C-alpha positions in Angstrom: -57.6 -13.8 3.5 -54.0 -14.9 3.3 -53.4 -12.6 0.3 -54.7 -9.6 2.2 -52.4 -10.6 5.1 -49.3 -10.7 2.9 -50.1 -7.5 1.0 -50.7 -5.7 4.3 -47.4 -7.1 5.7 -45.5 -6.0 2.7 -47.0 -2.5 2.6 -46.3 -2.2 6.3 -42.6 -3.1 5.9 -41.8 -1.2 2.7 -41.8 2.3 4.3 -39.4 1.1 7.1 -37.1 -0.4 4.5 -37.2 2.7 2.4 -36.4 5.0 5.3 -33.5 2.7 6.3 -32.1 2.7 2.7 -32.3 6.5 2.5 -30.6 6.8 5.9 -27.9 4.5 4.8 -27.2 6.5 1.6 -27.1 9.8 3.6 -24.7 8.4 6.2 -22.5 6.9 3.5 -22.4 10.2 1.7 -21.5 12.1 4.9 -18.8 9.6 5.8 -17.3 9.7 2.3 -17.3 13.5 2.2 -15.7 13.6 5.7 -13.0 11.2 4.5 -12.3 13.3 1.4 -12.2 16.5 3.4 -9.7 15.0 5.9 -7.5 13.8 3.0 -7.5 17.2 1.4 -6.8 18.9 4.7 -3.9 16.5 5.4 -2.4 17.2 2.0 -2.7 21.0 2.5 -1.3 20.7 6.0 1.7 18.7 4.8 2.4 21.3 2.1 2.3 24.1 4.7 4.6 22.2 7.1 7.0 21.7 4.2 6.9 25.4 3.4 7.5 26.3 7.1 10.4 23.8 7.3 12.0 25.3 4.1 11.5 28.8 5.5 13.1 28.0 8.8 16.1 26.5 7.1 16.9 29.8 5.5 
């Protein structure tokens, strides 16, 4: 009886943990890609501002 209880308990919890881990990986990937995109956008924007500043000095 105790062995059945623990096996049922483990098999009941495993799907929840698996979904949580998958959710964590997806959210981490989204946050990482957002951070990379913002960094790239800031770099491009800084280049464009430098071009506009150089253009307005002429």
